[in-house]
All heavy atoms as TSV, in Angstrom:
chain	resi	resn	atom	element	x	y	z
A	1	MET	N	N	45.816	-49.222	10.109
A	1	MET	CA	C	46.673	-48.327	9.445
A	1	MET	C	C	46.110	-48.081	8.001
A	1	MET	O	O	45.587	-48.951	7.394
A	1	MET	CB	C	48.089	-48.870	9.364
A	1	MET	CG	C	49.041	-47.905	8.809
A	1	MET	SD	S	50.373	-48.541	7.808
A	1	MET	CE	C	49.622	-49.746	6.834
A	2	PHE	N	N	46.309	-46.921	7.535
A	2	PHE	CA	C	45.805	-46.550	6.192
A	2	PHE	C	C	46.960	-45.738	5.536
A	2	PHE	O	O	47.519	-44.836	6.156
A	2	PHE	CB	C	44.549	-45.702	6.354
A	2	PHE	CG	C	44.182	-44.853	5.144
A	2	PHE	CD1	C	43.461	-45.515	4.137
A	2	PHE	CD2	C	44.508	-43.596	4.968
A	2	PHE	CE1	C	43.102	-44.803	3.004
A	2	PHE	CE2	C	44.186	-42.869	3.956
A	2	PHE	CZ	C	43.474	-43.456	2.843
A	3	SER	N	N	47.161	-45.956	4.300
A	3	SER	CA	C	48.157	-45.173	3.477
A	3	SER	C	C	47.694	-45.182	2.060
A	3	SER	O	O	46.766	-45.879	1.681
A	3	SER	CB	C	49.519	-45.769	3.663
A	3	SER	OG	O	50.476	-44.926	3.143
A	4	LEU	N	N	48.365	-44.405	1.261
A	4	LEU	CA	C	48.154	-44.394	-0.199
A	4	LEU	C	C	49.386	-44.878	-0.892
A	4	LEU	O	O	50.476	-44.568	-0.613
A	4	LEU	CB	C	47.910	-42.912	-0.611
A	4	LEU	CG	C	46.586	-42.282	-0.177
A	4	LEU	CD1	C	46.565	-40.795	-0.580
A	4	LEU	CD2	C	45.428	-42.976	-0.877
A	5	CYS	N	N	49.134	-45.734	-1.946
A	5	CYS	CA	C	50.207	-46.244	-2.813
A	5	CYS	C	C	50.735	-45.113	-3.595
A	5	CYS	O	O	49.956	-44.324	-4.271
A	5	CYS	CB	C	49.559	-47.295	-3.635
A	5	CYS	SG	S	50.808	-47.927	-4.836
A	6	GLU	N	N	52.104	-44.965	-3.583
A	6	GLU	CA	C	52.678	-43.851	-4.321
A	6	GLU	C	C	52.653	-44.082	-5.877
A	6	GLU	O	O	52.739	-43.106	-6.654
A	6	GLU	CB	C	54.090	-43.710	-3.963
A	6	GLU	CG	C	55.062	-44.746	-4.282
A	6	GLU	CD	C	56.463	-44.526	-3.740
A	6	GLU	OE1	O	56.688	-43.830	-2.710
A	6	GLU	OE2	O	57.368	-44.995	-4.446
A	7	HIS	N	N	52.419	-45.311	-6.300
A	7	HIS	CA	C	52.405	-45.510	-7.806
A	7	HIS	C	C	51.003	-45.364	-8.337
A	7	HIS	O	O	50.883	-44.806	-9.471
A	7	HIS	CB	C	52.857	-47.003	-8.077
A	7	HIS	CG	C	54.275	-47.186	-7.686
A	7	HIS	ND1	N	55.338	-46.554	-8.283
A	7	HIS	CD2	C	54.768	-48.017	-6.731
A	7	HIS	CE1	C	56.459	-47.010	-7.732
A	7	HIS	NE2	N	56.197	-47.843	-6.827
A	8	HIS	N	N	50.017	-45.812	-7.553
A	8	HIS	CA	C	48.652	-45.800	-8.136
A	8	HIS	C	C	47.742	-44.787	-7.493
A	8	HIS	O	O	46.657	-44.533	-7.945
A	8	HIS	CB	C	48.034	-47.167	-7.946
A	8	HIS	CG	C	48.838	-48.301	-8.477
A	8	HIS	ND1	N	49.640	-49.025	-7.752
A	8	HIS	CD2	C	49.080	-48.660	-9.788
A	8	HIS	CE1	C	50.212	-49.954	-8.511
A	8	HIS	NE2	N	49.925	-49.735	-9.773
A	9	LEU	N	N	48.150	-44.162	-6.417
A	9	LEU	CA	C	47.401	-43.204	-5.595
A	9	LEU	C	C	46.085	-43.818	-5.138
A	9	LEU	O	O	45.029	-43.231	-5.058
A	9	LEU	CB	C	47.145	-41.928	-6.311
A	9	LEU	CG	C	48.379	-41.089	-6.623
A	9	LEU	CD1	C	48.075	-39.906	-7.435
A	9	LEU	CD2	C	49.173	-40.703	-5.360
A	10	LEU	N	N	46.126	-45.131	-4.805
A	10	LEU	CA	C	45.042	-45.852	-4.309
A	10	LEU	C	C	45.297	-46.237	-2.818
A	10	LEU	O	O	46.454	-46.443	-2.470
A	10	LEU	CB	C	44.789	-47.102	-5.076
A	10	LEU	CG	C	44.250	-46.913	-6.529
A	10	LEU	CD1	C	44.245	-48.273	-7.270
A	10	LEU	CD2	C	42.925	-46.325	-6.596
A	11	PRO	N	N	44.254	-46.200	-2.014
A	11	PRO	CA	C	44.472	-46.542	-0.606
A	11	PRO	C	C	44.663	-47.963	-0.352
A	11	PRO	O	O	44.284	-48.831	-1.101
A	11	PRO	CB	C	43.143	-46.081	0.032
A	11	PRO	CG	C	42.144	-46.240	-1.040
A	11	PRO	CD	C	42.824	-45.900	-2.349
A	12	PHE	N	N	45.520	-48.200	0.671
A	12	PHE	CA	C	45.677	-49.561	1.180
A	12	PHE	C	C	45.583	-49.585	2.634
A	12	PHE	O	O	45.928	-48.638	3.341
A	12	PHE	CB	C	46.969	-50.249	0.671
A	12	PHE	CG	C	48.234	-49.724	1.145
A	12	PHE	CD1	C	48.819	-50.179	2.322
A	12	PHE	CD2	C	48.989	-48.813	0.404
A	12	PHE	CE1	C	50.057	-49.662	2.767
A	12	PHE	CE2	C	50.098	-48.320	0.771
A	12	PHE	CZ	C	50.681	-48.772	2.030
A	13	PHE	N	N	44.946	-50.646	3.148
A	13	PHE	CA	C	44.726	-50.757	4.619
A	13	PHE	C	C	45.463	-51.947	5.196
A	13	PHE	O	O	45.775	-52.895	4.496
A	13	PHE	CB	C	43.227	-50.920	4.827
A	13	PHE	CG	C	42.382	-49.823	4.367
A	13	PHE	CD1	C	41.907	-49.838	3.108
A	13	PHE	CD2	C	42.055	-48.824	5.154
A	13	PHE	CE1	C	41.050	-48.810	2.560
A	13	PHE	CE2	C	41.260	-47.724	4.655
A	13	PHE	CZ	C	40.780	-47.775	3.409
A	14	GLY	N	N	45.827	-51.833	6.417
A	14	GLY	CA	C	46.518	-52.994	7.022
A	14	GLY	C	C	46.623	-52.837	8.505
A	14	GLY	O	O	46.185	-51.861	9.124
A	15	LYS	N	N	47.170	-53.851	9.078
A	15	LYS	CA	C	47.553	-53.872	10.520
A	15	LYS	C	C	48.961	-53.881	10.825
A	15	LYS	O	O	49.684	-54.495	9.987
A	15	LYS	CB	C	46.840	-55.038	11.247
A	15	LYS	CG	C	45.303	-55.072	11.244
A	15	LYS	CD	C	44.887	-56.315	11.892
A	15	LYS	CE	C	43.346	-56.302	11.922
A	15	LYS	NZ	N	42.753	-57.494	12.719
A	16	VAL	N	N	49.393	-53.260	11.735
A	16	VAL	CA	C	50.841	-53.169	12.114
A	16	VAL	C	C	51.007	-53.867	13.456
A	16	VAL	O	O	50.335	-53.610	14.456
A	16	VAL	CB	C	51.346	-51.733	12.199
A	16	VAL	CG1	C	52.773	-51.712	12.705
A	16	VAL	CG2	C	51.136	-50.926	10.984
A	17	HIS	N	N	51.900	-54.902	13.481
A	17	HIS	CA	C	52.179	-55.599	14.659
A	17	HIS	C	C	53.683	-55.345	14.917
A	17	HIS	O	O	54.512	-55.700	14.084
A	17	HIS	CB	C	51.925	-57.132	14.529
A	17	HIS	CG	C	50.486	-57.487	14.289
A	17	HIS	ND1	N	49.556	-57.495	15.266
A	17	HIS	CD2	C	49.784	-57.598	13.177
A	17	HIS	CE1	C	48.380	-57.705	14.829
A	17	HIS	NE2	N	48.471	-57.840	13.434
A	18	VAL	N	N	54.056	-54.921	16.078
A	18	VAL	CA	C	55.435	-54.633	16.392
A	18	VAL	C	C	55.809	-55.417	17.616
A	18	VAL	O	O	55.107	-55.360	18.658
A	18	VAL	CB	C	55.700	-53.116	16.656
A	18	VAL	CG1	C	57.127	-52.895	17.126
A	18	VAL	CG2	C	55.367	-52.322	15.432
A	19	ALA	N	N	56.885	-56.157	17.562
A	19	ALA	CA	C	57.338	-56.938	18.633
A	19	ALA	C	C	58.877	-56.751	18.793
A	19	ALA	O	O	59.594	-56.703	17.738
A	19	ALA	CB	C	57.044	-58.476	18.537
A	20	TYR	N	N	59.322	-56.657	20.036
A	20	TYR	CA	C	60.758	-56.515	20.171
A	20	TYR	C	C	61.195	-56.947	21.584
A	20	TYR	O	O	60.362	-57.042	22.538
A	20	TYR	CB	C	61.252	-55.022	19.928
A	20	TYR	CG	C	60.922	-54.210	21.120
A	20	TYR	CD1	C	61.949	-53.723	21.980
A	20	TYR	CD2	C	59.654	-53.729	21.426
A	20	TYR	CE1	C	61.716	-52.936	23.039
A	20	TYR	CE2	C	59.337	-52.947	22.430
A	20	TYR	CZ	C	60.358	-52.517	23.349
A	20	TYR	OH	O	60.086	-51.749	24.371
A	21	ILE	N	N	62.436	-57.344	21.650
A	21	ILE	CA	C	62.994	-57.672	22.975
A	21	ILE	C	C	63.856	-56.505	23.385
A	21	ILE	O	O	64.830	-56.197	22.723
A	21	ILE	CB	C	63.847	-58.989	22.897
A	21	ILE	CG1	C	62.930	-60.139	22.465
A	21	ILE	CG2	C	64.529	-59.300	24.205
A	21	ILE	CD1	C	63.734	-61.426	22.204
A	22	PRO	N	N	63.517	-55.843	24.469
A	22	PRO	CA	C	64.210	-54.583	24.827
A	22	PRO	C	C	65.734	-54.915	25.347
A	22	PRO	O	O	65.914	-55.961	25.755
A	22	PRO	CB	C	63.465	-54.028	26.023
A	22	PRO	CG	C	62.642	-55.104	26.528
A	22	PRO	CD	C	62.426	-56.106	25.344
A	23	ASN	N	N	66.461	-53.944	25.183
A	23	ASN	CA	C	67.872	-54.037	25.610
A	23	ASN	C	C	68.009	-53.120	26.828
A	23	ASN	O	O	68.707	-52.069	26.817
A	23	ASN	CB	C	68.834	-53.603	24.492
A	23	ASN	CG	C	70.281	-53.984	24.879
A	23	ASN	OD1	O	70.583	-54.657	25.794
A	23	ASN	ND2	N	71.212	-53.503	24.074
A	24	GLY	N	N	67.361	-53.401	27.915
A	24	GLY	CA	C	67.434	-52.687	29.177
A	24	GLY	C	C	66.252	-51.838	29.415
A	24	GLY	O	O	65.619	-51.968	30.475
A	25	LYS	N	N	65.835	-50.982	28.490
A	25	LYS	CA	C	64.759	-50.075	28.736
A	25	LYS	C	C	63.512	-50.468	27.809
A	25	LYS	O	O	63.701	-50.632	26.623
A	25	LYS	CB	C	65.134	-48.639	28.425
A	25	LYS	CG	C	64.114	-47.581	28.848
A	25	LYS	CD	C	64.729	-46.140	28.637
A	25	LYS	CE	C	63.669	-45.147	29.108
A	25	LYS	NZ	N	64.199	-43.728	28.965
A	26	VAL	N	N	62.346	-50.439	28.401
A	26	VAL	CA	C	61.097	-50.829	27.703
A	26	VAL	C	C	60.436	-49.507	27.181
A	26	VAL	O	O	60.300	-48.504	27.948
A	26	VAL	CB	C	60.117	-51.600	28.596
A	26	VAL	CG1	C	58.843	-51.878	27.868
A	26	VAL	CG2	C	60.760	-52.812	29.118
A	27	ILE	N	N	59.993	-49.536	25.939
A	27	ILE	CA	C	59.315	-48.343	25.369
A	27	ILE	C	C	57.798	-48.594	25.580
A	27	ILE	O	O	57.315	-49.676	25.666
A	27	ILE	CB	C	59.588	-48.078	23.857
A	27	ILE	CG1	C	59.157	-49.314	22.997
A	27	ILE	CG2	C	61.058	-47.808	23.680
A	27	ILE	CD1	C	59.193	-48.963	21.555
A	28	GLY	N	N	57.053	-47.473	25.638
A	28	GLY	CA	C	55.597	-47.554	25.808
A	28	GLY	C	C	54.955	-48.047	24.455
A	28	GLY	O	O	55.509	-47.882	23.379
A	29	LEU	N	N	53.737	-48.511	24.542
A	29	LEU	CA	C	53.008	-48.997	23.378
A	29	LEU	C	C	52.734	-47.853	22.508
A	29	LEU	O	O	52.623	-48.034	21.211
A	29	LEU	CB	C	51.724	-49.689	23.792
A	29	LEU	CG	C	51.874	-51.008	24.565
A	29	LEU	CD1	C	50.572	-51.462	25.038
A	29	LEU	CD2	C	52.583	-52.049	23.754
A	30	SER	N	N	52.518	-46.650	22.964
A	30	SER	CA	C	52.196	-45.506	22.161
A	30	SER	C	C	53.356	-45.106	21.172
A	30	SER	O	O	53.167	-44.623	20.167
A	30	SER	CB	C	51.805	-44.259	22.939
A	30	SER	OG	O	52.834	-43.879	23.728
A	31	LYS	N	N	54.565	-45.385	21.622
A	31	LYS	CA	C	55.770	-45.054	20.820
A	31	LYS	C	C	55.799	-45.795	19.514
A	31	LYS	O	O	56.044	-45.201	18.464
A	31	LYS	CB	C	57.124	-45.334	21.542
A	31	LYS	CG	C	57.185	-44.604	22.827
A	31	LYS	CD	C	57.590	-43.203	22.664
A	31	LYS	CE	C	57.949	-42.574	23.986
A	31	LYS	NZ	N	57.583	-41.256	24.213
A	32	SER	N	N	55.409	-47.130	19.494
A	32	SER	CA	C	55.498	-47.856	18.264
A	32	SER	C	C	54.231	-47.448	17.353
A	32	SER	O	O	54.407	-47.411	16.192
A	32	SER	CB	C	55.405	-49.326	18.577
A	32	SER	OG	O	54.238	-49.713	19.274
A	33	ARG	N	N	53.139	-47.066	18.028
A	33	ARG	CA	C	52.017	-46.577	17.232
A	33	ARG	C	C	52.302	-45.204	16.517
A	33	ARG	O	O	51.941	-45.094	15.421
A	33	ARG	CB	C	50.730	-46.484	18.163
A	33	ARG	CG	C	49.473	-46.018	17.422
A	33	ARG	CD	C	48.369	-45.824	18.305
A	33	ARG	NE	N	48.604	-44.842	19.442
A	33	ARG	CZ	C	48.554	-43.564	19.237
A	33	ARG	NH1	N	48.315	-43.027	18.066
A	33	ARG	NH2	N	48.782	-42.736	20.177
A	34	VAL	N	N	52.975	-44.333	17.295
A	34	VAL	CA	C	53.222	-43.045	16.700
A	34	VAL	C	C	54.249	-43.231	15.524
A	34	VAL	O	O	54.067	-42.582	14.482
A	34	VAL	CB	C	53.888	-42.130	17.835
A	34	VAL	CG1	C	54.503	-40.871	17.226
A	34	VAL	CG2	C	52.764	-41.752	18.816
A	35	SER	N	N	55.197	-44.093	15.637
A	35	SER	CA	C	56.217	-44.347	14.566
A	35	SER	C	C	55.433	-44.849	13.347
A	35	SER	O	O	55.681	-44.400	12.256
A	35	SER	CB	C	57.194	-45.323	15.012
A	35	SER	OG	O	58.021	-44.796	16.035
A	36	SER	N	N	54.553	-45.862	13.486
A	36	SER	CA	C	53.957	-46.429	12.347
A	36	SER	C	C	52.893	-45.441	11.673
A	36	SER	O	O	52.791	-45.317	10.517
A	36	SER	CB	C	53.167	-47.729	12.757
A	36	SER	OG	O	52.252	-47.500	13.732
A	37	ASN	N	N	52.228	-44.606	12.563
A	37	ASN	CA	C	51.327	-43.654	12.041
A	37	ASN	C	C	51.997	-42.481	11.310
A	37	ASN	O	O	51.522	-41.997	10.255
A	37	ASN	CB	C	50.471	-42.954	13.148
A	37	ASN	CG	C	49.411	-43.967	13.613
A	37	ASN	OD1	O	49.010	-44.902	12.892
A	37	ASN	ND2	N	48.775	-43.678	14.790
A	38	SER	N	N	53.158	-42.061	11.717
A	38	SER	CA	C	53.911	-40.984	11.016
A	38	SER	C	C	54.342	-41.379	9.641
A	38	SER	O	O	54.362	-40.618	8.749
A	38	SER	CB	C	55.030	-40.535	11.905
A	38	SER	OG	O	56.022	-41.518	12.042
A	39	PHE	N	N	54.778	-42.667	9.548
A	39	PHE	CA	C	55.259	-43.089	8.178
A	39	PHE	C	C	54.037	-43.403	7.307
A	39	PHE	O	O	54.076	-43.201	6.050
A	39	PHE	CB	C	56.108	-44.447	8.268
A	39	PHE	CG	C	57.425	-44.126	8.839
A	39	PHE	CD1	C	57.909	-44.710	9.987
A	39	PHE	CD2	C	58.273	-43.307	8.302
A	39	PHE	CE1	C	59.143	-44.476	10.563
A	39	PHE	CE2	C	59.587	-43.015	8.743
A	39	PHE	CZ	C	59.960	-43.649	9.898
A	40	SER	N	N	52.932	-43.831	7.780
A	40	SER	CA	C	51.791	-44.162	6.923
A	40	SER	C	C	51.090	-42.938	6.401
A	40	SER	O	O	50.315	-43.004	5.442
A	40	SER	CB	C	50.746	-45.059	7.683
A	40	SER	OG	O	50.126	-44.241	8.738
A	41	ARG	N	N	51.394	-41.793	6.849
A	41	ARG	CA	C	50.685	-40.547	6.339
A	41	ARG	C	C	51.315	-40.085	5.026
A	41	ARG	O	O	50.772	-39.226	4.326
A	41	ARG	CB	C	50.840	-39.414	7.392
A	41	ARG	CG	C	49.998	-39.693	8.579
A	41	ARG	CD	C	49.996	-38.536	9.510
A	41	ARG	NE	N	49.071	-38.845	10.620
A	41	ARG	CZ	C	49.327	-38.572	11.847
A	41	ARG	NH1	N	50.441	-37.887	12.217
A	41	ARG	NH2	N	48.490	-38.923	12.804
A	42	ARG	N	N	52.474	-40.610	4.692
A	42	ARG	CA	C	53.113	-40.266	3.378
A	42	ARG	C	C	52.620	-41.222	2.316
A	42	ARG	O	O	52.041	-42.287	2.508
A	42	ARG	CB	C	54.542	-40.463	3.509
A	42	ARG	CG	C	55.197	-39.678	4.686
A	42	ARG	CD	C	56.594	-40.060	4.790
A	42	ARG	NE	N	57.235	-39.512	6.032
A	42	ARG	CZ	C	58.320	-39.924	6.594
A	42	ARG	NH1	N	59.097	-40.734	5.950
A	42	ARG	NH2	N	58.742	-39.382	7.670
A	43	LEU	N	N	52.849	-40.861	1.041
A	43	LEU	CA	C	52.675	-41.798	-0.089
A	43	LEU	C	C	53.708	-42.886	0.130
A	43	LEU	O	O	54.929	-42.648	0.293
A	43	LEU	CB	C	52.954	-41.111	-1.398
A	43	LEU	CG	C	51.830	-40.035	-1.774
A	43	LEU	CD1	C	52.222	-39.386	-3.149
A	43	LEU	CD2	C	50.527	-40.699	-1.919
A	44	GLN	N	N	53.226	-44.119	0.024
A	44	GLN	CA	C	54.110	-45.253	0.433
A	44	GLN	C	C	53.913	-46.470	-0.527
A	44	GLN	O	O	52.910	-46.509	-1.236
A	44	GLN	CB	C	53.814	-45.745	1.774
A	44	GLN	CG	C	54.248	-44.908	2.911
A	44	GLN	CD	C	55.702	-44.984	3.086
A	44	GLN	OE1	O	56.460	-45.701	2.528
A	44	GLN	NE2	N	56.154	-44.202	4.052
A	45	ILE	N	N	54.929	-47.388	-0.543
A	45	ILE	CA	C	54.628	-48.707	-0.894
A	45	ILE	C	C	54.751	-49.569	0.341
A	45	ILE	O	O	55.479	-49.231	1.270
A	45	ILE	CB	C	55.553	-49.207	-2.051
A	45	ILE	CG1	C	57.052	-49.043	-1.668
A	45	ILE	CG2	C	55.251	-48.397	-3.351
A	45	ILE	CD1	C	57.956	-49.536	-2.730
A	46	GLN	N	N	54.022	-50.657	0.382
A	46	GLN	CA	C	53.980	-51.400	1.660
A	46	GLN	C	C	55.328	-51.895	2.075
A	46	GLN	O	O	55.607	-51.964	3.303
A	46	GLN	CB	C	52.986	-52.579	1.421
A	46	GLN	CG	C	52.704	-53.376	2.624
A	46	GLN	CD	C	51.621	-54.427	2.422
A	46	GLN	OE1	O	51.133	-54.555	1.349
A	46	GLN	NE2	N	51.344	-55.275	3.401
A	47	GLU	N	N	56.164	-52.354	1.236
A	47	GLU	CA	C	57.485	-52.844	1.532
A	47	GLU	C	C	58.361	-51.784	2.226
A	47	GLU	O	O	59.048	-52.074	3.244
A	47	GLU	CB	C	58.184	-53.441	0.379
A	47	GLU	CG	C	57.536	-54.671	-0.209
A	47	GLU	CD	C	56.296	-54.360	-1.054
A	47	GLU	OE1	O	56.129	-53.189	-1.465
A	47	GLU	OE2	O	55.567	-55.302	-1.448
A	48	ARG	N	N	58.341	-50.615	1.747
A	48	ARG	CA	C	59.146	-49.506	2.283
A	48	ARG	C	C	58.549	-49.129	3.654
A	48	ARG	O	O	59.415	-48.850	4.533
A	48	ARG	CB	C	59.164	-48.300	1.375
A	48	ARG	CG	C	60.149	-47.223	1.956
A	48	ARG	CD	C	60.286	-45.950	1.061
A	48	ARG	NE	N	60.281	-46.214	-0.337
A	48	ARG	CZ	C	59.555	-45.579	-1.234
A	48	ARG	NH1	N	58.735	-44.644	-0.806
A	48	ARG	NH2	N	59.629	-45.778	-2.466
A	49	LEU	N	N	57.340	-49.150	3.829
A	49	LEU	CA	C	56.694	-48.778	5.080
A	49	LEU	C	C	57.188	-49.749	6.193
A	49	LEU	O	O	57.531	-49.352	7.302
A	49	LEU	CB	C	55.208	-48.874	4.950
A	49	LEU	CG	C	54.387	-48.489	6.245
A	49	LEU	CD1	C	54.596	-47.110	6.656
A	49	LEU	CD2	C	52.887	-48.756	5.920
A	50	THR	N	N	57.164	-51.080	5.885
A	50	THR	CA	C	57.661	-52.036	6.873
A	50	THR	C	C	59.113	-51.816	7.204
A	50	THR	O	O	59.473	-51.821	8.356
A	50	THR	CB	C	57.502	-53.420	6.230
A	50	THR	OG1	O	56.182	-53.636	5.831
A	50	THR	CG2	C	57.880	-54.544	7.215
A	51	THR	N	N	59.886	-51.528	6.190
A	51	THR	CA	C	61.316	-51.299	6.454
A	51	THR	C	C	61.510	-50.022	7.268
A	51	THR	O	O	62.363	-50.006	8.262
A	51	THR	CB	C	62.091	-51.130	5.081
A	51	THR	OG1	O	61.917	-52.322	4.344
A	51	THR	CG2	C	63.583	-50.918	5.275
A	52	GLN	N	N	60.872	-48.946	7.016
A	52	GLN	CA	C	61.042	-47.717	7.744
A	52	GLN	C	C	60.645	-47.870	9.211
A	52	GLN	O	O	61.363	-47.427	10.111
A	52	GLN	CB	C	60.183	-46.604	7.120
A	52	GLN	CG	C	60.740	-46.121	5.800
A	52	GLN	CD	C	59.822	-45.103	5.197
A	52	GLN	OE1	O	58.564	-45.066	5.398
A	52	GLN	NE2	N	60.381	-44.250	4.358
A	53	ILE	N	N	59.600	-48.651	9.487
A	53	ILE	CA	C	59.207	-48.815	10.936
A	53	ILE	C	C	60.251	-49.698	11.631
A	53	ILE	O	O	60.657	-49.374	12.770
A	53	ILE	CB	C	57.824	-49.538	11.003
A	53	ILE	CG1	C	56.695	-48.521	10.455
A	53	ILE	CG2	C	57.439	-49.956	12.405
A	53	ILE	CD1	C	55.329	-49.213	10.253
A	54	ALA	N	N	60.738	-50.720	10.957
A	54	ALA	CA	C	61.681	-51.601	11.640
A	54	ALA	C	C	63.017	-50.841	11.826
A	54	ALA	O	O	63.670	-50.924	12.924
A	54	ALA	CB	C	61.975	-52.746	10.687
A	55	GLU	N	N	63.456	-49.946	10.913
A	55	GLU	CA	C	64.728	-49.166	11.058
A	55	GLU	C	C	64.566	-48.150	12.181
A	55	GLU	O	O	65.564	-47.879	12.907
A	55	GLU	CB	C	65.071	-48.538	9.753
A	55	GLU	CG	C	65.639	-49.435	8.791
A	55	GLU	CD	C	65.929	-48.832	7.396
A	55	GLU	OE1	O	65.551	-47.653	7.204
A	55	GLU	OE2	O	66.532	-49.488	6.522
A	56	THR	N	N	63.388	-47.572	12.375
A	56	THR	CA	C	63.206	-46.633	13.420
A	56	THR	C	C	63.262	-47.272	14.785
A	56	THR	O	O	63.895	-46.789	15.669
A	56	THR	CB	C	61.822	-45.927	13.217
A	56	THR	OG1	O	61.741	-45.294	11.996
A	56	THR	CG2	C	61.538	-45.031	14.411
A	57	ILE	N	N	62.765	-48.492	14.862
A	57	ILE	CA	C	62.825	-49.221	16.197
A	57	ILE	C	C	64.300	-49.527	16.412
A	57	ILE	O	O	64.738	-49.398	17.566
A	57	ILE	CB	C	61.941	-50.469	16.148
A	57	ILE	CG1	C	60.442	-50.035	16.133
A	57	ILE	CG2	C	62.304	-51.366	17.288
A	57	ILE	CD1	C	59.553	-51.267	15.866
A	58	GLN	N	N	65.011	-49.959	15.455
A	58	GLN	CA	C	66.365	-50.316	15.602
A	58	GLN	C	C	67.221	-49.127	16.050
A	58	GLN	O	O	68.027	-49.287	16.951
A	58	GLN	CB	C	66.940	-50.827	14.240
A	58	GLN	CG	C	68.318	-51.334	14.277
A	58	GLN	CD	C	68.531	-52.733	14.918
A	58	GLN	OE1	O	67.515	-53.428	15.040
A	58	GLN	NE2	N	69.704	-53.021	15.361
A	59	LYS	N	N	67.084	-47.958	15.401
A	59	LYS	CA	C	67.938	-46.808	15.732
A	59	LYS	C	C	67.482	-46.070	16.910
A	59	LYS	O	O	68.231	-45.728	17.819
A	59	LYS	CB	C	67.956	-45.907	14.475
A	59	LYS	CG	C	68.692	-46.476	13.358
A	59	LYS	CD	C	68.580	-45.508	12.151
A	59	LYS	CE	C	69.170	-46.135	10.866
A	59	LYS	NZ	N	68.973	-45.273	9.766
A	60	LYS	N	N	66.186	-45.721	16.903
A	60	LYS	CA	C	65.703	-44.736	17.967
A	60	LYS	C	C	65.576	-45.296	19.285
A	60	LYS	O	O	65.782	-44.629	20.260
A	60	LYS	CB	C	64.348	-44.200	17.484
A	60	LYS	CG	C	63.820	-43.020	18.233
A	60	LYS	CD	C	62.554	-42.472	17.592
A	60	LYS	CE	C	62.163	-41.235	18.299
A	60	LYS	NZ	N	60.974	-40.679	17.692
A	61	TYR	N	N	65.251	-46.563	19.451
A	61	TYR	CA	C	64.989	-47.192	20.685
A	61	TYR	C	C	66.164	-47.970	21.226
A	61	TYR	O	O	65.972	-49.120	21.839
A	61	TYR	CB	C	63.690	-47.953	20.710
A	61	TYR	CG	C	62.510	-47.094	20.246
A	61	TYR	CD1	C	61.788	-47.415	19.114
A	61	TYR	CD2	C	62.168	-46.004	20.997
A	61	TYR	CE1	C	60.747	-46.516	18.745
A	61	TYR	CE2	C	61.164	-45.106	20.598
A	61	TYR	CZ	C	60.445	-45.451	19.432
A	61	TYR	OH	O	59.452	-44.600	19.051
A	62	ARG	N	N	67.345	-47.512	21.111
A	62	ARG	CA	C	68.538	-48.062	21.663
A	62	ARG	C	C	68.863	-49.482	21.356
A	62	ARG	O	O	69.033	-50.345	22.234
A	62	ARG	CB	C	68.454	-47.802	23.190
A	62	ARG	CG	C	68.388	-46.358	23.493
A	62	ARG	CD	C	68.559	-46.086	24.923
A	62	ARG	NE	N	68.386	-44.697	25.114
A	62	ARG	CZ	C	67.700	-44.151	26.152
A	62	ARG	NH1	N	67.151	-44.935	27.059
A	62	ARG	NH2	N	67.626	-42.888	26.305
A	63	ASN	N	N	68.817	-49.823	20.081
A	63	ASN	CA	C	69.225	-51.104	19.597
A	63	ASN	C	C	68.627	-52.272	20.381
A	63	ASN	O	O	69.371	-52.938	21.250
A	63	ASN	CB	C	70.713	-51.250	19.571
A	63	ASN	CG	C	71.352	-50.332	18.537
A	63	ASN	OD1	O	70.744	-50.114	17.499
A	63	ASN	ND2	N	72.406	-49.747	18.802
A	64	PRO	N	N	67.361	-52.645	20.223
A	64	PRO	CA	C	66.755	-53.739	20.951
A	64	PRO	C	C	67.486	-55.001	20.555
A	64	PRO	O	O	68.198	-55.143	19.484
A	64	PRO	CB	C	65.305	-53.783	20.450
A	64	PRO	CG	C	65.352	-53.069	19.177
A	64	PRO	CD	C	66.450	-52.007	19.235
A	65	LYS	N	N	67.491	-56.058	21.419
A	65	LYS	CA	C	68.087	-57.311	21.232
A	65	LYS	C	C	67.549	-57.939	19.966
A	65	LYS	O	O	68.249	-58.626	19.194
A	65	LYS	CB	C	68.042	-58.154	22.396
A	65	LYS	CG	C	68.806	-57.741	23.612
A	65	LYS	CD	C	68.604	-58.644	24.778
A	65	LYS	CE	C	69.352	-58.055	25.999
A	65	LYS	NZ	N	69.082	-58.916	27.150
A	66	ALA	N	N	66.192	-57.963	19.796
A	66	ALA	CA	C	65.550	-58.454	18.608
A	66	ALA	C	C	64.328	-57.739	18.374
A	66	ALA	O	O	63.652	-57.165	19.291
A	66	ALA	CB	C	65.279	-59.960	18.915
A	67	TRP	N	N	63.883	-57.714	17.148
A	67	TRP	CA	C	62.548	-57.047	16.765
A	67	TRP	C	C	61.950	-57.817	15.563
A	67	TRP	O	O	62.675	-58.471	14.817
A	67	TRP	CB	C	62.751	-55.600	16.485
A	67	TRP	CG	C	63.848	-55.249	15.525
A	67	TRP	CD1	C	65.177	-55.076	15.846
A	67	TRP	CD2	C	63.786	-55.202	14.093
A	67	TRP	NE1	N	65.899	-54.832	14.717
A	67	TRP	CE2	C	65.077	-54.871	13.648
A	67	TRP	CE3	C	62.777	-55.376	13.127
A	67	TRP	CZ2	C	65.384	-54.758	12.282
A	67	TRP	CZ3	C	63.091	-55.185	11.831
A	67	TRP	CH2	C	64.331	-54.934	11.350
A	68	ALA	N	N	60.687	-57.687	15.428
A	68	ALA	CA	C	59.945	-58.294	14.316
A	68	ALA	C	C	58.816	-57.412	13.915
A	68	ALA	O	O	58.256	-56.654	14.687
A	68	ALA	CB	C	59.466	-59.666	14.722
């Protein structure tokens, strides 16, 4: 993953690992990748990026039992 820091306009690189316990229906691997890529295209700070990905999984994918 690649994004730009909104404060310094400098790039930062990282890896995204998404884990969750489904609540009935399993999502495909590409869904979590698409979510993380869409948020990383904006100017970001790393902490907000993590929160946005986690909240998307929580809301969009029918409240999984657990996620990390």
